[in-house]
C-alpha positions in Angstrom: -11.2 6.3 9.2 -11.4 2.6 10.1 -7.7 2.5 10.7 -7.8 5.7 12.7 -10.4 4.2 15.1 -8.2 1.0 15.5 -5.5 3.3 16.8 -7.7 5.6 19.0 -9.9 3.2 20.8 -6.9 1.5 22.7 -5.3 4.9 23.3 -8.6 6.3 24.9 -8.9 3.0 27.0 -5.2 3.4 28.2 -5.6 7.1 29.1 -8.8 6.5 31.0 -7.3 3.9 33.0 -4.0 5.9 33.5 -6.3 8.8 34.8 -8.1 6.8 37.2 -4.7 5.4 38.7 -3.4 8.8 39.0 -6.5 10.1 40.8 -5.9 7.5 43.4 -2.5 9.0 44.4 -2.2 10.8 47.7 -1.2 14.3 48.0 2.1 15.6 49.1 4.0 13.1 46.8 7.5 13.5 45.3 8.1 16.3 43.2 9.4 14.4 39.9 11.8 16.7 37.5 13.4 14.3 35.3 12.2 11.0 33.5 14.2 8.6 31.4 12.1 6.2 29.3 12.3 3.7 26.4 10.3 1.2 24.2 12.0 -2.1 23.6 9.3 -3.0 21.2 10.6 -0.8 18.6 13.5 -3.2 18.1 10.8 -5.4 16.3 10.4 -2.9 13.5 10.6 0.7 12.5 11.1 3.4 11.5 11.3 2.0 8.0 9.1 -0.4 6.6 8.3 -1.6 3.0 4.4 -2.5 2.8 4.2 -4.6 6.1 7.8 -5.7 6.4 10.2 -4.1 8.7 13.4 -3.4 7.2 14.9 -2.0 10.5 14.5 -2.0 14.0 15.1 0.9 16.3 16.8 0.9 19.8 16.0 4.2 21.6 16.0 6.2 24.8 14.5 9.5 26.0 15.1 12.1 28.6 12.3 14.3 29.9 13.2 17.4 31.9 10.5 19.5 33.8 10.6 23.2 32.8 7.9 24.8 34.8 4.7 23.8 36.6 3.0 22.9 33.5 5.7 22.3 30.8 8.5 19.8 30.1 10.9 18.9 27.2 11.7 15.5 26.1 14.6 14.6 23.6 15.3 11.2 22.2 18.0 9.4 20.4 18.0 5.9 18.7 20.3 3.5 16.8 18.6 2.0 13.6 19.7 -1.5 12.9 18.2 -4.6 11.5 14.7 -5.4 12.8 14.7 -8.6 15.3 11.7 -9.9 13.1 13.4 -9.7 9.9 17.2 -9.5 10.5 18.5 -8.5 7.0 22.3 -8.6 8.5 21.8 -12.5 8.7 20.4 -12.9 5.1 22.9 -13.9 2.5 22.5 -15.3 -1.0 23.3 -18.8 -1.8 24.0 -18.0 -5.3 27.4 -16.3 -5.4 26.6 -14.7 -8.9 23.9 -12.5 -7.3 26.6 -10.7 -5.6 25.1 -10.4 -2.0 27.1 -12.1 0.3 26.1 -10.1 3.5 24.1 -7.0 4.5 24.9 -4.3 6.9 22.3 -1.9 8.3 23.0 1.3 10.4 21.5 4.7 11.0 20.1 6.8 13.6 17.1 8.8 14.7 16.7 12.1 16.9 13.6 13.6 18.1 12.3 16.2 20.4 8.9 17.1 22.1 7.6 19.9 24.0 4.7 19.1 26.5 2.1 21.4 28.0 0.2 19.7 30.6 -3.7 20.2 31.1 -4.4 18.5 34.2 -5.6 20.9 37.0 -4.6 18.8 39.8 -1.2 17.4 38.4 1.9 19.2 37.4 4.5 18.4 34.9 5.3 15.8 34.0 2.2 14.1 34.9 -1.4 14.0 33.4 -3.0 14.8 30.1 -0.6 17.0 27.6 -0.6 18.3 24.3 2.6 19.7 22.1 4.4 19.5 19.0 6.8 16.7 18.3 9.5 16.4 15.5 11.7 13.5 14.7 14.2 12.8 11.8 15.6 9.3 11.0 18.4 8.3 8.3 19.6 4.7 7.5 21.8 3.0 5.0 21.4 -0.7 4.0 24.4 -2.0 1.8 26.2 -4.9 0.3 29.1 -5.8 2.6 30.9 -6.7 -0.5 31.1 -3.3 -2.1 30.0 0.3 -1.8 27.8 0.1 -5.3 24.7 -1.7 -4.1 22.8 0.2 -1.1 19.6 1.8 -0.1 19.7 5.1 1.5 16.6 6.2 3.3 15.4 9.3 5.3 12.2 10.0 7.4 10.9 13.5 8.7 7.9 13.7 11.1 6.3 16.8 12.2 3.3 16.1 14.6 0.9 17.7 17.0 0.1 15.3 19.7 -1.9 14.6 22.7 -1.2 12.1 25.4 -1.1 11.1 29.0 1.8 10.5 31.4 1.4 8.3 34.6 3.9 8.4 37.2 3.3 6.0 40.2 4.5 7.2 43.7 7.4 4.8 43.3 8.6 6.6 40.1 7.5 4.0 37.5 6.6 6.2 34.3 4.1 5.3 31.6 3.6 7.5 28.6 0.9 7.1 26.0 0.3 9.4 23.0 -1.2 9.7 19.7 -1.9 13.0 17.3 -1.9 14.2 13.8 0.9 15.5 11.6 2.9 15.3 8.5 5.5 12.7 7.2 8.1 12.9 4.3 9.9 9.6 3.6 12.5 9.2 0.7 14.4 6.3 -0.7 17.6 6.6 -2.7 18.2 3.3 -4.5 21.8 2.8 -5.8 23.6 0.0 -7.8 20.9 -2.5 -8.6 17.4 -2.9 -10.3 15.4 -2.0 -7.3 11.6 -2.2 -7.5 10.6 1.6 -7.2 6.8 0.6 -6.9 7.9 -1.1 -3.4 10.2 1.7 -2.3 7.8 4.4 -2.7 8.5 8.1 -1.4 6.0 9.5 0.5 4.6 12.9 1.6 1.5 13.1 3.4 -0.6 12.8 6.6 0.7 10.9 9.6 -1.1 9.5 12.7 1.5 8.6 15.2 0.9 6.3 18.0 3.3 5.4 20.7 4.2 4.6 24.2 7.2 4.3 26.4 7.9 3.3 30.2 10.7 4.1 32.3 11.6 5.7 35.6 10.9 9.3 37.0 13.1 11.1 39.8 
């Protein structure tokens, strides 16, 4: 519960601030129909971690399209590579007997979201919203010298989310969200004595939190 509060408090502060900024916007502004967004901070780590160590980084982009006065659909795609905090692809063994002279990390993530906007005085894609969110990620981390030593991992998220999207009169967009859902993460360890206590499969409750920013038009 303490961890949940740590996530929710900054989210609520951001949502309150965004709502006040949006209320100051004048009437008759541009009707935004499309939004492109990203979050470069995801290159630091995610979606695959071991304890608190980021095994991967993600380089992603989102496209959102207004469907009706109160709804929109958002899709996203990302390339999963090494984290810029811990670049596994730059790590090599100094002992040739260990057999690891280089590591290659590669994978992908796809996701989709349907948003229903709740704000009375705002139309999609602005204001408070709720909706379902789903994502699937897959990655392979392997020894460059052979096809035997490798780690394959997959991660599925199914969430119900709520959030707030601010769009300024100039088109700058900020989207902040959290929620509750389900996560399934699986590791496939091949060709070495991996520590299975570290690479644990997981099925359980998920508390998503994220933000993106970009441009609406």
